[in-house]
TIMIPA-244279 format. One record per residue (C-alpha): x, y, z; residue number from 1. Coordinates in Angstrom, 3 decimals. Layout:
> xx;yy;zz;resi
> X;Y;Z;NUM
...
This chain:
> xx;yy;zz;resi
> -118.843;4.079;-217.509;1
> -117.643;3.636;-214.192;2
> -120.072;4.168;-211.445;3
> -118.896;4.924;-207.928;4
> -121.140;2.206;-206.196;5
> -121.554;1.196;-202.573;6
> -122.626;-2.116;-203.433;7
> -120.733;-5.179;-202.099;8
> -120.495;-7.135;-199.250;9
> -120.799;-6.944;-195.885;10
> -123.498;-9.450;-195.448;11
> -123.030;-8.479;-192.300;12
> -123.724;-10.560;-189.156;13
> -126.718;-11.784;-191.322;14
> -126.353;-10.013;-194.356;15
> -129.140;-7.697;-193.176;16
> -132.478;-9.165;-192.576;17
> -134.317;-7.203;-195.562;18
> -131.719;-8.662;-198.162;19
> -132.371;-12.265;-196.795;20
> -135.995;-11.812;-196.981;21
> -136.259;-11.674;-193.244;22
> -134.238;-14.682;-192.665;23
> -131.347;-14.848;-190.293;24
> -128.764;-17.774;-189.994;25
> -125.899;-18.701;-187.962;26
> -122.403;-19.593;-189.114;27
> -122.033;-23.736;-188.665;28
> -118.560;-25.005;-188.635;29
> -118.558;-28.874;-189.256;30
> -115.472;-30.797;-189.575;31
> -114.577;-32.513;-192.613;32
> -110.888;-33.591;-193.787;33
> -110.976;-36.979;-195.532;34
> -109.152;-36.964;-198.763;35
> -111.098;-39.218;-201.284;36
> -109.232;-41.725;-203.186;37
> -107.927;-40.863;-206.647;38
> -109.953;-42.464;-209.584;39
> -108.593;-43.005;-213.024;40
> -108.190;-39.761;-215.041;41
> -109.429;-40.388;-218.499;42
> -118.207;-19.808;-218.189;43
> -120.331;-18.622;-218.439;44
> -119.030;-20.145;-214.939;45
> -122.589;-21.325;-213.664;46
> -123.446;-24.225;-211.468;47
> -126.042;-26.616;-213.211;48
> -126.959;-29.979;-211.730;49
> -128.511;-33.038;-213.009;50
> -128.053;-36.838;-213.237;51
> -129.689;-38.280;-216.101;52
> -130.255;-41.654;-214.779;53
> -132.052;-40.192;-211.642;54
> -135.365;-41.281;-213.063;55
> -135.117;-44.553;-211.546;56
> -132.833;-43.401;-208.893;57
> -133.718;-43.388;-205.177;58
> -134.541;-39.967;-204.209;59
> -131.673;-39.014;-201.868;60
> -131.730;-35.153;-201.730;61
> -131.812;-33.495;-198.420;62
> -134.966;-32.171;-198.132;63
> -135.154;-30.876;-194.593;64
> -132.197;-28.682;-195.022;65
> -133.705;-26.860;-198.239;66
> -137.122;-26.624;-196.316;67
> -135.042;-25.191;-193.337;68
> -133.530;-22.567;-195.697;69
> -136.754;-21.563;-197.392;70
> -135.904;-18.133;-196.971;71
> -132.461;-17.716;-197.282;72
> -131.604;-19.697;-200.597;73
> -131.107;-16.449;-202.425;74
> -129.117;-14.062;-200.638;75
> -128.157;-11.851;-203.350;76
> -131.762;-10.099;-204.642;77
> -130.605;-6.920;-203.102;78
> -127.654;-4.580;-203.169;79
> -125.350;-5.272;-200.416;80
> -123.142;-2.649;-198.713;81
> -119.499;-3.056;-198.380;82
> -117.816;-1.621;-195.184;83
> -116.142;2.031;-195.809;84
> -112.343;1.028;-196.829;85
> -109.395;3.153;-198.208;86
> -108.412;2.515;-201.406;87
> -105.257;-0.004;-201.649;88
> -103.999;0.355;-205.061;89
> -100.431;0.024;-206.242;90
> -98.068;1.815;-204.075;91
> -100.474;1.814;-201.051;92
> -100.261;0.060;-197.630;93
> -102.696;-2.754;-196.472;94
> -104.904;-1.642;-193.568;95
> -103.718;-3.129;-190.187;96
> -105.022;-6.686;-189.946;97
> -107.959;-6.733;-187.050;98
> -109.141;-10.365;-186.951;99
> -108.465;-10.995;-182.920;100
> -108.816;-14.646;-183.242;101
> -106.284;-15.128;-185.780;102
> -103.524;-15.596;-183.129;103
> -101.041;-16.630;-185.663;104
> -102.022;-14.449;-188.349;105
> -98.366;-13.555;-188.778;106
> -97.543;-16.919;-189.706;107
> -97.459;-17.341;-193.609;108
> -98.716;-20.841;-194.967;109
> -96.159;-22.715;-196.263;110
> -97.102;-25.697;-198.470;111
> -95.638;-28.037;-201.106;112
> -97.430;-28.427;-204.453;113
> -98.495;-31.915;-203.171;114
> -99.738;-30.590;-199.970;115
> -102.130;-27.867;-201.581;116
> -103.361;-30.299;-204.164;117
> -104.061;-32.414;-201.015;118
> -105.916;-29.758;-199.215;119
> -107.913;-29.153;-202.457;120
> -109.037;-32.437;-202.793;121
> -110.067;-32.784;-199.058;122
> -112.010;-29.811;-199.721;123
> -114.147;-30.998;-202.924;124
> -117.522;-32.151;-202.964;125
> -120.299;-32.546;-205.252;126
> -122.936;-31.698;-202.698;127
> -122.016;-30.757;-199.341;128
> -119.915;-27.703;-200.054;129
> -119.836;-25.761;-196.784;130
> -118.684;-29.016;-194.948;131
> -116.284;-29.592;-197.524;132
> -114.720;-26.449;-197.062;133
> -113.759;-26.426;-193.503;134
> -110.340;-27.606;-194.272;135
> -109.655;-24.551;-196.016;136
> -111.598;-22.517;-193.362;137
> -109.356;-23.601;-190.622;138
> -106.365;-22.485;-192.729;139
> -107.937;-19.149;-193.056;140
> -108.524;-18.808;-189.488;141
> -104.919;-19.762;-188.625;142
> -102.418;-18.071;-190.967;143
> -101.387;-14.828;-192.812;144
> -103.865;-13.537;-195.230;145
> -101.279;-11.625;-197.133;146
> -97.891;-13.613;-197.362;147
> -97.505;-17.317;-198.117;148
> -99.522;-19.892;-199.843;149
> -103.242;-19.016;-198.436;150
> -104.162;-16.753;-201.110;151
> -102.781;-19.477;-203.708;152
> -105.136;-22.104;-201.938;153
> -108.108;-20.078;-201.883;154
> -107.543;-18.889;-205.712;155
> -107.150;-22.893;-206.563;156
> -110.355;-23.925;-204.600;157
> -112.422;-21.045;-206.384;158
> -111.225;-22.159;-210.093;159
> -111.322;-25.986;-209.507;160
> -113.550;-26.778;-206.875;161
> -116.383;-24.293;-206.420;162
> -118.455;-24.401;-209.764;163
> -118.956;-27.691;-211.181;164
> -120.659;-28.139;-214.315;165
> -123.784;-30.910;-214.919;166
> -125.355;-31.975;-217.996;167
> -129.376;-31.436;-217.906;168
> -131.244;-34.648;-218.770;169
> -134.963;-34.341;-220.532;170
> -136.367;-34.546;-216.520;171
> -135.469;-31.118;-215.017;172
> -136.317;-32.207;-211.573;173
> -133.300;-33.859;-210.498;174
> -131.423;-30.873;-211.516;175
> -133.572;-28.572;-209.578;176
> -132.979;-30.553;-206.366;177
> -129.030;-30.807;-206.784;178
> -129.135;-26.915;-207.315;179
> -131.275;-26.354;-204.740;180
> -128.993;-28.310;-202.426;181
> -125.788;-26.463;-203.236;182
> -127.622;-23.085;-202.994;183
> -128.465;-23.985;-199.308;184
> -124.564;-23.635;-198.573;185
> -124.384;-20.145;-200.454;186
> -125.458;-18.107;-197.346;187
> -122.801;-19.819;-194.676;188
> -120.110;-18.728;-197.721;189
> -121.206;-15.195;-197.684;190
> -121.663;-14.778;-194.154;191
> -118.115;-16.054;-193.439;192
> -116.668;-14.052;-196.331;193
> -118.919;-11.137;-195.008;194
> -116.992;-11.628;-191.526;195
> -113.649;-11.801;-192.762;196
> -113.615;-8.688;-194.999;197
> -115.146;-6.718;-191.780;198
> -111.981;-7.831;-190.047;199
> -109.441;-8.007;-192.982;200
> -110.546;-5.200;-195.568;201
> -107.432;-5.738;-197.734;202
> -105.315;-8.532;-198.178;203
> -104.474;-11.123;-201.051;204
> -106.610;-13.582;-199.157;205
> -109.411;-11.122;-199.065;206
> -109.222;-10.623;-202.619;207
> -109.477;-14.557;-203.549;208
> -112.627;-14.486;-201.090;209
> -114.338;-11.957;-203.319;210
> -113.443;-13.535;-206.555;211
> -115.218;-16.837;-204.605;212
> -118.437;-14.570;-203.610;213
> -118.687;-13.619;-207.259;214
> -118.695;-17.236;-208.225;215
> -121.430;-17.660;-205.770;216
> -123.386;-15.013;-206.926;217
> -123.360;-16.781;-210.597;218
> -124.354;-20.314;-209.443;219
> -126.985;-18.620;-207.073;220
> -128.470;-17.061;-210.094;221
> -128.678;-20.137;-212.067;222
> -130.696;-21.765;-209.147;223
> -133.082;-18.616;-208.787;224
> -133.960;-18.999;-212.746;225
> -134.301;-22.673;-212.798;226
> -136.903;-22.262;-209.656;227
> -138.319;-19.155;-211.441;228
> -139.070;-21.415;-214.303;229
> -140.317;-24.382;-212.835;230
> -143.600;-25.740;-213.448;231
> -144.932;-26.853;-210.082;232
> -148.272;-28.085;-211.410;233
> -147.168;-30.417;-214.352;234
> -143.486;-30.139;-213.777;235
> -142.781;-32.289;-210.931;236
> -144.316;-35.500;-211.292;237
> -141.098;-37.591;-210.833;238
> -140.590;-35.873;-207.484;239
> -144.455;-36.619;-206.784;240
> -143.873;-40.108;-207.124;241
> -140.774;-40.818;-205.356;242
> -141.244;-38.159;-202.673;243
> -144.754;-36.193;-201.945;244
> -143.044;-34.323;-199.314;245
> -140.524;-33.296;-201.475;246
> -142.908;-32.055;-203.764;247
> -144.676;-30.142;-201.211;248
> -141.374;-28.703;-200.384;249
> -140.824;-27.101;-204.081;250
> -144.603;-26.139;-204.408;251
> -143.944;-24.279;-200.871;252
> -140.495;-22.656;-201.986;253
> -141.719;-21.750;-205.354;254
> -144.624;-19.719;-204.072;255
> -142.373;-18.418;-200.923;256
> -140.085;-16.927;-203.532;257
> -142.392;-15.671;-206.216;258
> -144.138;-13.619;-203.566;259
> -140.866;-12.313;-202.221;260
> -139.071;-11.581;-205.396;261
> -142.414;-10.015;-207.133;262
> -142.349;-7.513;-204.258;263
> -138.802;-6.295;-205.632;264
> -139.785;-6.523;-209.484;265
> -138.008;-9.495;-209.753;266
> -139.872;-12.237;-210.643;267
> -138.868;-12.463;-214.366;268
> -135.648;-13.593;-215.903;269
> -134.249;-10.633;-217.321;270
> -135.016;-8.254;-214.055;271
> -133.242;-11.226;-211.881;272
> -130.216;-11.707;-214.164;273
> -129.889;-7.934;-214.341;274
> -129.966;-7.626;-210.422;275
> -127.355;-10.274;-209.813;276
> -125.121;-8.714;-212.434;277
> -125.417;-5.492;-210.446;278
> -124.310;-7.257;-207.205;279
> -121.272;-8.866;-209.130;280
> -120.053;-5.394;-210.525;281
> -120.418;-3.903;-207.106;282
> -118.136;-7.076;-205.779;283
> -115.573;-6.805;-208.623;284
> -115.343;-2.879;-208.292;285
> -114.967;-3.426;-204.321;286
> -111.755;-5.748;-205.476;287
> -110.504;-2.922;-207.453;288
> -110.664;-0.123;-204.660;289
> -109.134;-2.345;-202.216;290
> -107.318;-5.395;-203.485;291
> -103.355;-4.763;-202.347;292
> -101.044;-3.060;-204.639;293
> -103.459;-3.949;-207.627;294
> -103.519;-7.836;-206.848;295
> -105.750;-9.370;-209.816;296
> -107.226;-5.825;-210.321;297
> -107.170;-6.627;-213.742;298
> -108.903;-9.935;-213.398;299
> -111.926;-7.733;-212.019;300
> -112.178;-5.225;-214.804;301
> -111.940;-8.422;-217.215;302
> -114.784;-9.705;-215.352;303
> -116.894;-6.427;-215.371;304
> -116.186;-6.127;-218.992;305
> -117.441;-9.481;-219.585;306
> -120.877;-8.449;-217.868;307
> -121.199;-5.690;-219.946;308
> -120.465;-6.971;-223.040;309
> -122.951;-9.757;-222.528;310
> -125.807;-7.097;-221.713;311
> -124.793;-5.328;-225.079;312
> -123.254;-2.487;-223.190;313
> -120.125;-2.491;-225.618;314
> -119.075;0.940;-224.894;315
> -118.747;0.598;-221.306;316
> -117.066;-3.021;-221.628;317
> -114.615;-1.677;-223.737;318
> -113.828;1.482;-221.595;319
> -113.153;-1.154;-218.463;320
> -111.141;-3.456;-220.619;321
> -109.145;-0.415;-222.067;322
> -107.849;-0.075;-218.103;323
> -106.276;-3.417;-218.049;324
> -102.638;-3.718;-217.456;325
> -101.871;-7.190;-218.686;326
> -99.972;-9.172;-215.600;327
> -98.889;-12.740;-216.252;328
> -99.891;-13.649;-212.633;329
> -103.578;-13.045;-213.214;330
> -106.001;-16.040;-213.700;331
> -107.723;-14.521;-216.984;332
> -104.636;-13.492;-218.742;333
> -104.888;-15.541;-221.521;334
> -108.295;-14.491;-222.480;335
> -108.383;-10.688;-221.391;336
> -105.372;-10.444;-223.714;337
> -107.087;-12.322;-226.493;338
> -109.832;-9.986;-225.889;339
> -107.809;-6.611;-226.008;340
> -106.028;-7.653;-229.127;341
> -109.582;-7.842;-231.066;342
> -110.933;-4.644;-229.573;343
> -111.057;-2.007;-232.433;344
> -110.909;-4.944;-235.257;345
> -113.672;-3.399;-237.193;346
> -116.946;-4.869;-238.146;347
> -115.834;-8.470;-236.843;348
> -114.759;-6.890;-233.442;349
> -118.016;-8.395;-231.691;350
> -117.494;-11.806;-233.409;351
> -113.843;-12.070;-232.445;352
> -114.512;-11.014;-228.969;353
> -117.124;-13.715;-228.785;354
> -114.817;-16.406;-229.923;355
> -112.273;-15.389;-227.155;356
> -114.836;-15.475;-224.145;357
> -116.046;-18.920;-225.920;358
> -112.728;-20.553;-225.804;359
> -112.234;-19.285;-222.358;360
> -115.204;-21.314;-221.367;361
> -114.215;-24.277;-223.510;362
> -110.890;-24.228;-221.617;363
> -112.947;-24.027;-218.161;364
> -115.563;-27.071;-219.174;365
> -112.497;-29.233;-220.188;366
> -110.664;-28.483;-216.796;367
> -113.705;-29.298;-214.993;368
> -114.256;-32.607;-216.819;369
> -110.991;-33.683;-215.842;370
> -111.550;-32.440;-212.175;371
> -114.824;-34.478;-212.092;372
> -113.353;-37.707;-213.613;373
> -110.481;-37.472;-210.700;374
> -113.266;-37.996;-208.400;375
> -115.123;-40.476;-210.251;376
> -117.743;-38.429;-211.738;377
> -119.129;-37.069;-214.888;378
> -121.178;-34.247;-216.142;379
> -123.951;-36.628;-215.503;380
> -123.585;-37.774;-211.947;381
> -124.196;-36.296;-208.836;382
């Protein structure tokens, strides 16, 4: 059932303080443009981090960065409001661009396939996601958000660089540290996307940034749940041995977020997951309302339906999926075509749809492993 929601983005100048549990943050723009050497090649899409050999590994996580952002690690725990925008469906015009600093905004980005790949490789990182995003951010600030290759670069960054699967060892502590290290950059991304959307409410690049934001929400939820489930009495012995200061940070962070989330009724895995799902639906519905000429609107409908399906709200999932008009250019065309082919297939319908969704996960996992190998990593190294 469609709800006309005003959820969404403008995490405005600060994602508004209440949403961020009273923490404001700036937008840093460090430089990073080194292309790493190529190594030998040998969803739910969530971001989980670990290294199974870190039991005897030097403790090399950025404790101070995590400590300094203790109140801004989970910026999606409340609904966030989008600016009022006109619907930009098929046949409609794109609102006038308003980014004053885009002196060359009318110049389309033109890159060869090898140049696109070089940009993507330069922007890949296992840890410092925001720093490594700077080559792409530079392109976003300089080139046309509608025409040219900028939307393609953003789309491929989101699908190939952003979420990186990691296997969890029996020791959960390196995993939580890795998750927190990545989550420490989420607000920087969110603030940039909010600023961009406020100035360019509808363009292909805007749509791609909204899909990027959707993936960040999924990754951020996984971090929040991992922190929620952390035993700070018996479950941080590895950290206490290698970094007593780090253990103090984990205890303080856990206590801080327990208080903050409990005030919102969210210190419970089911409630937290539902809240993040609502934020995701708001983002994806905003895509449908504002994307130019229906660009990737089907992908947004598919993801909304997937959220409902996972919540066992089958009727709502089927309603959303029934509105899809297949487009070969969509990212999820294969999986949503499989899903739609199995809608109404009788008692086995749910099983067949689940198989299609799981197959999409398998494809993503295989591609992710190849990408990690390219840079000399595996699921077990961080």
